[in-house]
Residue, then its C-alpha position, 0 to 999 in steps of 0.5 A: x500500500x502506498x503511503x500518503x505524501x507529506x503535504x505542505x499547506x501554502x501560503x501558511x508559513x510553518x516549519x516542516x518539523x512543526x507541521x509534520x509533528x502536528x500530523x504525528x510524524x517524526x522529523x529528523x535531519x542529518x547534517x551532511x555539510x556545515x561550514x563557513x564559506x565566502x558568499x558568491x555574488x548571488x548570495x550577497x544579493x539574495x541575503x543582502x549581506x554586508x561587506x566581508x560577511x561570511x555565510x553558513x553553508x549547510x546541507x541536510x538530509x531531512x527524514x520523515x518517519x525514518x524515510x529520506x524525503x528532502x535534500x536541503x541546502x541552506x545559506x545563512x548570514x553570519x550576522x544572525x548568530x548561528x554557528x557550525x557547532x549548533x544542533x541542526x538535527x531538528x527545526x531550524x525555525x525553532x533554533x533561530x527563535x530560541x538561540x537568536x530571537x529571530x522569527x521567520x515572518x515571510x518567504x519568497x518561494x519558487x516551486x519547479x520540477x526537476x530530476x534527481x542527479x547522482x548525489x541527491x538520488x543516492x541520499x534520497x534512495x531513489x533512481x537517478x532521473x527520478x522526479x523531484x520537486x525543487x523549492x527555492x526560498x528566501x526566508x525573511x525575519x521582521x523588517x524584511x531582513x533575509x535570514x536564509x536562502x534555501x534550495x530544497x529537493x523533495x521526492x515527488x513520490x513522497x511530497x506535495x504542496x497544497x495551495x488554497x487561493x482566494x479571489x480578491 
């Protein structure tokens, strides 16, 4: 029997961990990479970085009920106060609030189809070329301050977005 897909209800902005735990699922993250990098011009622009500000580059494999569903790559400005030694195995939104006093307020999100390449296919335990949903986000704190640039790949067989639209 096919398991139901993990759903994210848009435009409600709630972290994956919080949303899935409300549904009775267990969410955990395995950190594959976490290090300071010098930002590219694209990151400087997306995160509105200051001169010489470093970026925390983190790649995590996100599990729902012990199944790998998301391959996530985050870029976080040094100025928000996180560090490589922090515990990123749980909710990043919760960590931002508890350690840094930062609450995610808004998000610009792009969702598109793509296919799995070697690296993510191996981590997600799927075939190379399998369909993925690629989500690119910029999360903002109060005052439209960018605090995370996120690129996330989700297994299309295990994840979907649900959106409710209203007329104006």
